PDB file as gemmi writes it, atoms N, CA and C in Angstrom:
CRYST1    1.000    1.000    1.000  90.00  90.00  90.00 P 1                      
ATOM      1  N   MET A   1     120.071  98.805  96.379  1.00  0.00           N  
ATOM      2  CA  MET A   1     118.695  99.055  96.752  1.00  0.00           C  
ATOM      3  C   MET A   1     117.788  98.161  95.923  1.00  0.00           C  
ATOM      4  N   THR A   2     116.727  97.671  96.528  1.00  0.00           N  
ATOM      5  CA  THR A   2     115.764  96.823  95.843  1.00  0.00           C  
ATOM      6  C   THR A   2     114.893  97.657  94.927  1.00  0.00           C  
ATOM      7  N   GLN A   3     114.669  97.178  93.719  1.00  0.00           N  
ATOM      8  CA  GLN A   3     113.811  97.880  92.778  1.00  0.00           C  
ATOM      9  C   GLN A   3     112.424  97.270  92.818  1.00  0.00           C  
ATOM     10  N   ILE A   4     111.411  98.099  92.875  1.00  0.00           N  
ATOM     11  CA  ILE A   4     110.026  97.653  92.867  1.00  0.00           C  
ATOM     12  C   ILE A   4     109.460  97.920  91.486  1.00  0.00           C  
ATOM     13  N   SER A   5     109.021  96.863  90.817  1.00  0.00           N  
ATOM     14  CA  SER A   5     108.415  97.013  89.499  1.00  0.00           C  
ATOM     15  C   SER A   5     107.081  97.738  89.636  1.00  0.00           C  
ATOM     16  N   THR A   6     106.748  98.569  88.670  1.00  0.00           N  
ATOM     17  CA  THR A   6     105.487  99.290  88.716  1.00  0.00           C  
ATOM     18  C   THR A   6     104.352  98.520  88.062  1.00  0.00           C  
ATOM     19  N   ASP A   7     104.660  97.491  87.288  1.00  0.00           N  
ATOM     20  CA  ASP A   7     103.631  96.698  86.627  1.00  0.00           C  
ATOM     21  C   ASP A   7     103.622  95.287  87.198  1.00  0.00           C  
ATOM     22  N   ALA A   8     102.428  94.733  87.342  1.00  0.00           N  
ATOM     23  CA  ALA A   8     102.289  93.352  87.796  1.00  0.00           C  
ATOM     24  C   ALA A   8     101.091  92.747  87.078  1.00  0.00           C  
ATOM     25  N   TYR A   9     101.188  91.474  86.746  1.00  0.00           N  
ATOM     26  CA  TYR A   9     100.142  90.798  85.994  1.00  0.00           C  
ATOM     27  C   TYR A   9      99.692  89.561  86.762  1.00  0.00           C  
ATOM     28  N   GLY A  10      98.403  89.503  87.061  1.00  0.00           N  
ATOM     29  CA  GLY A  10      97.848  88.384  87.816  1.00  0.00           C  
ATOM     30  C   GLY A  10      97.969  88.612  89.318  1.00  0.00           C  
ATOM     31  N   SER A  11      97.086  87.990  90.068  1.00  0.00           N  
ATOM     32  CA  SER A  11      97.020  88.250  91.511  1.00  0.00           C  
ATOM     33  C   SER A  11      98.287  87.825  92.241  1.00  0.00           C  
ATOM     34  N   ALA A  12      98.930  86.740  91.841  1.00  0.00           N  
ATOM     35  CA  ALA A  12     100.154  86.287  92.520  1.00  0.00           C  
ATOM     36  C   ALA A  12     101.283  87.306  92.338  1.00  0.00           C  
ATOM     37  N   GLU A  13     101.418  87.845  91.142  1.00  0.00           N  
ATOM     38  CA  GLU A  13     102.469  88.832  90.882  1.00  0.00           C  
ATOM     39  C   GLU A  13     102.177  90.148  91.612  1.00  0.00           C  
ATOM     40  N   VAL A  14     100.910  90.545  91.673  1.00  0.00           N  
ATOM     41  CA  VAL A  14     100.533  91.749  92.411  1.00  0.00           C  
ATOM     42  C   VAL A  14     100.854  91.562  93.894  1.00  0.00           C  
ATOM     43  N   GLU A  15     100.535  90.403  94.443  1.00  0.00           N  
ATOM     44  CA  GLU A  15     100.850  90.123  95.849  1.00  0.00           C  
ATOM     45  C   GLU A  15     102.351  90.174  96.104  1.00  0.00           C  
ATOM     46  N   ARG A  16     103.148  89.576  95.224  1.00  0.00           N  
ATOM     47  CA  ARG A  16     104.613  89.619  95.383  1.00  0.00           C  
ATOM     48  C   ARG A  16     105.131  91.051  95.339  1.00  0.00           C  
ATOM     49  N   MET A  17     104.577  91.864  94.430  1.00  0.00           N  
ATOM     50  CA  MET A  17     105.002  93.249  94.307  1.00  0.00           C  
ATOM     51  C   MET A  17     104.736  94.011  95.604  1.00  0.00           C  
ATOM     52  N   PHE A  18     103.534  93.848  96.188  1.00  0.00           N  
ATOM     53  CA  PHE A  18     103.224  94.549  97.436  1.00  0.00           C  
ATOM     54  C   PHE A  18     104.052  94.013  98.600  1.00  0.00           C  
ATOM     55  N   ARG A  19     104.333  92.706  98.644  1.00  0.00           N  
ATOM     56  CA  ARG A  19     105.193  92.160  99.705  1.00  0.00           C  
ATOM     57  C   ARG A  19     106.600  92.753  99.627  1.00  0.00           C  
ATOM     58  N   ARG A  20     107.159  92.872  98.413  1.00  0.00           N  
ATOM     59  CA  ARG A  20     108.486  93.492  98.255  1.00  0.00           C  
ATOM     60  C   ARG A  20     108.455  94.948  98.690  1.00  0.00           C  
ATOM     61  N   LEU A  21     107.400  95.654  98.297  1.00  0.00           N  
ATOM     62  CA  LEU A  21     107.264  97.062  98.661  1.00  0.00           C  
ATOM     63  C   LEU A  21     107.269  97.227 100.177  1.00  0.00           C  
ATOM     64  N   PHE A  22     106.501  96.419 100.893  1.00  0.00           N  
ATOM     65  CA  PHE A  22     106.428  96.556 102.345  1.00  0.00           C  
ATOM     66  C   PHE A  22     107.665  95.991 103.043  1.00  0.00           C  
ATOM     67  N   THR A  23     108.465  95.190 102.360  1.00  0.00           N  
ATOM     68  CA  THR A  23     109.759  94.773 102.905  1.00  0.00           C  
ATOM     69  C   THR A  23     110.738  95.941 102.858  1.00  0.00           C  
ATOM     70  N   VAL A  24     110.721  96.685 101.759  1.00  0.00           N  
ATOM     71  CA  VAL A  24     111.609  97.830 101.591  1.00  0.00           C  
ATOM     72  C   VAL A  24     111.152  99.014 102.452  1.00  0.00           C  
ATOM     73  N   LEU A  25     109.851  99.215 102.556  1.00  0.00           N  
ATOM     74  CA  LEU A  25     109.277 100.335 103.311  1.00  0.00           C  
ATOM     75  C   LEU A  25     108.289  99.791 104.348  1.00  0.00           C  
ATOM     76  N   PRO A  26     108.786  99.182 105.432  1.00  0.00           N  
ATOM     77  CA  PRO A  26     107.894  98.486 106.365  1.00  0.00           C  
ATOM     78  C   PRO A  26     106.899  99.385 107.089  1.00  0.00           C  
ATOM     79  N   ASP A  27     107.171 100.686 107.188  1.00  0.00           N  
ATOM     80  CA  ASP A  27     106.237 101.576 107.872  1.00  0.00           C  
ATOM     81  C   ASP A  27     105.364 102.368 106.893  1.00  0.00           C  
ATOM     82  N   LEU A  28     105.332 101.937 105.635  1.00  0.00           N  
ATOM     83  CA  LEU A  28     104.531 102.620 104.625  1.00  0.00           C  
ATOM     84  C   LEU A  28     103.053 102.580 104.991  1.00  0.00           C  
ATOM     85  N   VAL A  29     102.421 103.752 104.942  1.00  0.00           N  
ATOM     86  CA  VAL A  29     100.978 103.863 105.143  1.00  0.00           C  
ATOM     87  C   VAL A  29     100.411 104.526 103.893  1.00  0.00           C  
ATOM     88  N   ALA A  30      99.419 103.883 103.284  1.00  0.00           N  
ATOM     89  CA  ALA A  30      98.749 104.428 102.100  1.00  0.00           C  
ATOM     90  C   ALA A  30      97.276 104.614 102.443  1.00  0.00           C  
ATOM     91  N   ILE A  31      96.821 105.866 102.378  1.00  0.00           N  
ATOM     92  CA  ILE A  31      95.437 106.171 102.703  1.00  0.00           C  
ATOM     93  C   ILE A  31      94.700 106.545 101.422  1.00  0.00           C  
ATOM     94  N   PRO A  32      93.756 105.699 100.994  1.00  0.00           N  
ATOM     95  CA  PRO A  32      93.006 106.000  99.778  1.00  0.00           C  
ATOM     96  C   PRO A  32      92.258 107.327  99.907  1.00  0.00           C  
ATOM     97  N   GLN A  33      92.313 108.133  98.846  1.00  0.00           N  
ATOM     98  CA  GLN A  33      91.640 109.429  98.821  1.00  0.00           C  
ATOM     99  C   GLN A  33      90.469 109.446  97.846  1.00  0.00           C  
ATOM    100  N   ARG A  34      90.680 108.858  96.681  1.00  0.00           N  
ATOM    101  CA  ARG A  34      89.655 108.841  95.639  1.00  0.00           C  
ATOM    102  C   ARG A  34      89.758 107.538  94.857  1.00  0.00           C  
ATOM    103  N   SER A  35      88.638 107.143  94.275  1.00  0.00           N  
ATOM    104  CA  SER A  35      88.652 105.969  93.399  1.00  0.00           C  
ATOM    105  C   SER A  35      87.583 106.145  92.334  1.00  0.00           C  
ATOM    106  N   VAL A  36      87.791 105.442  91.234  1.00  0.00           N  
ATOM    107  CA  VAL A  36      86.810 105.459  90.152  1.00  0.00           C  
ATOM    108  C   VAL A  36      86.866 104.108  89.450  1.00  0.00           C  
ATOM    109  N   VAL A  37      85.712 103.660  88.988  1.00  0.00           N  
ATOM    110  CA  VAL A  37      85.609 102.418  88.229  1.00  0.00           C  
ATOM    111  C   VAL A  37      85.088 102.763  86.847  1.00  0.00           C  
ATOM    112  N   ASN A  38      85.765 102.254  85.830  1.00  0.00           N  
ATOM    113  CA  ASN A  38      85.355 102.456  84.443  1.00  0.00           C  
ATOM    114  C   ASN A  38      85.433 101.104  83.758  1.00  0.00           C  
ATOM    115  N   ASP A  39      84.279 100.493  83.520  1.00  0.00           N  
ATOM    116  CA  ASP A  39      84.209  99.133  82.977  1.00  0.00           C  
ATOM    117  C   ASP A  39      84.991  98.180  83.874  1.00  0.00           C  
ATOM    118  N   ASN A  40      86.069  97.594  83.376  1.00  0.00           N  
ATOM    119  CA  ASN A  40      86.839  96.624  84.167  1.00  0.00           C  
ATOM    120  C   ASN A  40      88.130  97.227  84.733  1.00  0.00           C  
ATOM    121  N   VAL A  41      88.227  98.570  84.740  1.00  0.00           N  
ATOM    122  CA  VAL A  41      89.416  99.243  85.242  1.00  0.00           C  
ATOM    123  C   VAL A  41      89.056 100.036  86.497  1.00  0.00           C  
ATOM    124  N   VAL A  42      89.889  99.875  87.539  1.00  0.00           N  
ATOM    125  CA  VAL A  42      89.702 100.580  88.799  1.00  0.00           C  
ATOM    126  C   VAL A  42      90.942 101.434  89.058  1.00  0.00           C  
ATOM    127  N   PHE A  43      90.729 102.719  89.335  1.00  0.00           N  
ATOM    128  CA  PHE A  43      91.809 103.622  89.711  1.00  0.00           C  
ATOM    129  C   PHE A  43      91.633 103.966  91.189  1.00  0.00           C  
ATOM    130  N   ILE A  44      92.725 103.897  91.956  1.00  0.00           N  
ATOM    131  CA  ILE A  44      92.699 104.280  93.366  1.00  0.00           C  
ATOM    132  C   ILE A  44      93.854 105.238  93.607  1.00  0.00           C  
ATOM    133  N   GLU A  45      93.519 106.464  94.009  1.00  0.00           N  
ATOM    134  CA  GLU A  45      94.534 107.455  94.338  1.00  0.00           C  
ATOM    135  C   GLU A  45      94.722 107.466  95.847  1.00  0.00           C  
ATOM    136  N   SER A  46      95.989 107.373  96.299  1.00  0.00           N  
ATOM    137  CA  SER A  46      96.284 107.301  97.729  1.00  0.00           C  
ATOM    138  C   SER A  46      97.384 108.283  98.099  1.00  0.00           C  
ATOM    139  N   ASP A  47      97.295 108.802  99.321  1.00  0.00           N  
ATOM    140  CA  ASP A  47      98.379 109.588  99.907  1.00  0.00           C  
ATOM    141  C   ASP A  47      99.205 108.644 100.769  1.00  0.00           C  
ATOM    142  N   CYS A  48     100.520 108.688 100.589  1.00  0.00           N  
ATOM    143  CA  CYS A  48     101.415 107.743 101.267  1.00  0.00           C  
ATOM    144  C   CYS A  48     102.393 108.475 102.171  1.00  0.00           C  
ATOM    145  N   THR A  49     102.761 107.801 103.242  1.00  0.00           N  
ATOM    146  CA  THR A  49     103.773 108.292 104.167  1.00  0.00           C  
ATOM    147  C   THR A  49     104.673 107.127 104.540  1.00  0.00           C  
ATOM    148  N   THR A  50     105.981 107.384 104.596  1.00  0.00           N  
ATOM    149  CA  THR A  50     106.947 106.388 105.039  1.00  0.00           C  
ATOM    150  C   THR A  50     108.154 107.121 105.604  1.00  0.00           C  
ATOM    151  N   THR A  51     109.110 106.373 106.095  1.00  0.00           N  
ATOM    152  CA  THR A  51     110.332 106.952 106.628  1.00  0.00           C  
ATOM    153  C   THR A  51     111.512 106.473 105.800  1.00  0.00           C  
ATOM    154  N   LEU A  52     112.357 107.400 105.385  1.00  0.00           N  
ATOM    155  CA  LEU A  52     113.619 107.083 104.709  1.00  0.00           C  
ATOM    156  C   LEU A  52     114.724 107.695 105.543  1.00  0.00           C  
ATOM    157  N   GLY A  53     115.554 106.843 106.130  1.00  0.00           N  
ATOM    158  CA  GLY A  53     116.551 107.341 107.072  1.00  0.00           C  
ATOM    159  C   GLY A  53     115.835 107.893 108.281  1.00  0.00           C  
ATOM    160  N   ASN A  54     116.101 109.146 108.604  1.00  0.00           N  
ATOM    161  CA  ASN A  54     115.434 109.804 109.731  1.00  0.00           C  
ATOM    162  C   ASN A  54     114.326 110.741 109.294  1.00  0.00           C  
ATOM    163  N   ARG A  55     113.984 110.718 108.002  1.00  0.00           N  
ATOM    164  CA  ARG A  55     113.035 111.692 107.476  1.00  0.00           C  
ATOM    165  C   ARG A  55     111.720 111.056 107.066  1.00  0.00           C  
ATOM    166  N   ALA A  56     110.639 111.731 107.425  1.00  0.00           N  
ATOM    167  CA  ALA A  56     109.320 111.325 106.942  1.00  0.00           C  
ATOM    168  C   ALA A  56     109.184 111.782 105.491  1.00  0.00           C  
ATOM    169  N   VAL A  57     108.647 110.921 104.672  1.00  0.00           N  
ATOM    170  CA  VAL A  57     108.458 111.223 103.253  1.00  0.00           C  
ATOM    171  C   VAL A  57     106.973 111.047 102.926  1.00  0.00           C  
ATOM    172  N   HIS A  58     106.416 112.024 102.223  1.00  0.00           N  
ATOM    173  CA  HIS A  58     105.011 111.982 101.811  1.00  0.00           C  
ATOM    174  C   HIS A  58     104.951 112.026 100.288  1.00  0.00           C  
ATOM    175  N   PHE A  59     104.087 111.208  99.700  1.00  0.00           N  
ATOM    176  CA  PHE A  59     103.909 111.225  98.254  1.00  0.00           C  
ATOM    177  C   PHE A  59     102.538 110.658  97.913  1.00  0.00           C  
ATOM    178  N   SER A  60     102.083 110.924  96.712  1.00  0.00           N  
ATOM    179  CA  SER A  60     100.802 110.411  96.227  1.00  0.00           C  
ATOM    180  C   SER A  60     101.046 109.377  95.142  1.00  0.00           C  
ATOM    181  N   VAL A  61     100.149 108.409  95.067  1.00  0.00           N  
ATOM    182  CA  VAL A  61     100.210 107.401  94.013  1.00  0.00           C  
ATOM    183  C   VAL A  61      98.810 107.206  93.437  1.00  0.00           C  
ATOM    184  N   CYS A  62      98.773 106.730  92.209  1.00  0.00           N  
ATOM    185  CA  CYS A  62      97.510 106.340  91.592  1.00  0.00           C  
ATOM    186  C   CYS A  62      97.706 104.950  91.009  1.00  0.00           C  
ATOM    187  N   ASP A  63      97.054 103.979  91.626  1.00  0.00           N  
ATOM    188  CA  ASP A  63      97.123 102.595  91.142  1.00  0.00           C  
ATOM    189  C   ASP A  63      96.002 102.358  90.136  1.00  0.00           C  
ATOM    190  N   ARG A  64      96.323 101.573  89.119  1.00  0.00           N  
ATOM    191  CA  ARG A  64      95.351 101.192  88.097  1.00  0.00           C  
ATOM    192  C   ARG A  64      95.268  99.673  88.085  1.00  0.00           C  
ATOM    193  N   PHE A  65      94.093  99.149  88.340  1.00  0.00           N  
ATOM    194  CA  PHE A  65      93.869  97.708  88.371  1.00  0.00           C  
ATOM    195  C   PHE A  65      92.912  97.326  87.252  1.00  0.00           C  
ATOM    196  N   VAL A  66      93.226  96.238  86.543  1.00  0.00           N  
ATOM    197  CA  VAL A  66      92.325  95.686  85.538  1.00  0.00           C  
ATOM    198  C   VAL A  66      91.762  94.396  86.122  1.00  0.00           C  
ATOM    199  N   ILE A  67      90.433  94.313  86.154  1.00  0.00           N  
ATOM    200  CA  ILE A  67      89.743  93.167  86.747  1.00  0.00           C  
ATOM    201  C   ILE A  67      88.816  92.575  85.699  1.00  0.00           C  
ATOM    202  N   ASP A  68      88.802  91.252  85.616  1.00  0.00           N  
ATOM    203  CA  ASP A  68      87.935  90.567  84.661  1.00  0.00           C  
ATOM    204  C   ASP A  68      87.259  89.397  85.355  1.00  0.00           C  
ATOM    205  N   HIS A  69      85.950  89.419  85.392  1.00  0.00           N  
ATOM    206  CA  HIS A  69      85.169  88.354  86.033  1.00  0.00           C  
ATOM    207  C   HIS A  69      85.649  88.083  87.463  1.00  0.00           C  
ATOM    208  N   GLY A  70      85.907  89.171  88.206  1.00  0.00           N  
ATOM    209  CA  GLY A  70      86.328  89.048  89.601  1.00  0.00           C  
ATOM    210  C   GLY A  70      87.775  88.684  89.808  1.00  0.00           C  
ATOM    211  N   LYS A  71      88.557  88.565  88.736  1.00  0.00           N  
ATOM    212  CA  LYS A  71      89.971  88.219  88.857  1.00  0.00           C  
ATOM    213  C   LYS A  71      90.848  89.420  88.512  1.00  0.00           C  
ATOM    214  N   LEU A  72      91.869  89.616  89.321  1.00  0.00           N  
ATOM    215  CA  LEU A  72      92.817  90.707  89.100  1.00  0.00           C  
ATOM    216  C   LEU A  72      93.779  90.308  87.982  1.00  0.00           C  
ATOM    217  N   LEU A  73      93.748  91.057  86.874  1.00  0.00           N  
ATOM    218  CA  LEU A  73      94.595  90.731  85.732  1.00  0.00           C  
ATOM    219  C   LEU A  73      95.871  91.551  85.689  1.00  0.00           C  
ATOM    220  N   GLU A  74      95.806  92.802  86.160  1.00  0.00           N  
ATOM    221  CA  GLU A  74      96.957  93.695  85.975  1.00  0.00           C  
ATOM    222  C   GLU A  74      96.906  94.817  86.996  1.00  0.00           C  
ATOM    223  N   ARG A  75      98.089  95.279  87.416  1.00  0.00           N  
ATOM    224  CA  ARG A  75      98.220  96.469  88.242  1.00  0.00           C  
ATOM    225  C   ARG A  75      99.349  97.324  87.674  1.00  0.00           C  
ATOM    226  N   ARG A  76      99.072  98.610  87.537  1.00  0.00           N  
ATOM    227  CA  ARG A  76     100.091  99.584  87.085  1.00  0.00           C  
ATOM    228  C   ARG A  76     100.134 100.697  88.088  1.00  0.00           C  
TER     229      ARG A  76                                                      
END                                                                             
């Protein structure tokens, strides 16, 4: 099974991480529920749905993004 790293640094690495995620879970849907900005940190909480085998799976995630001068520095 492919492992998806939870940390990414810089916009290119964040893009690669999301591309791998959607390769492994092509029907993944993430619907943002809440967000907050604190200085240069953005938190986005999302409810997710995907299919594993024949079963629908639901889970929540909270992404943390660090942004500096309009550039994405980090995602956790």
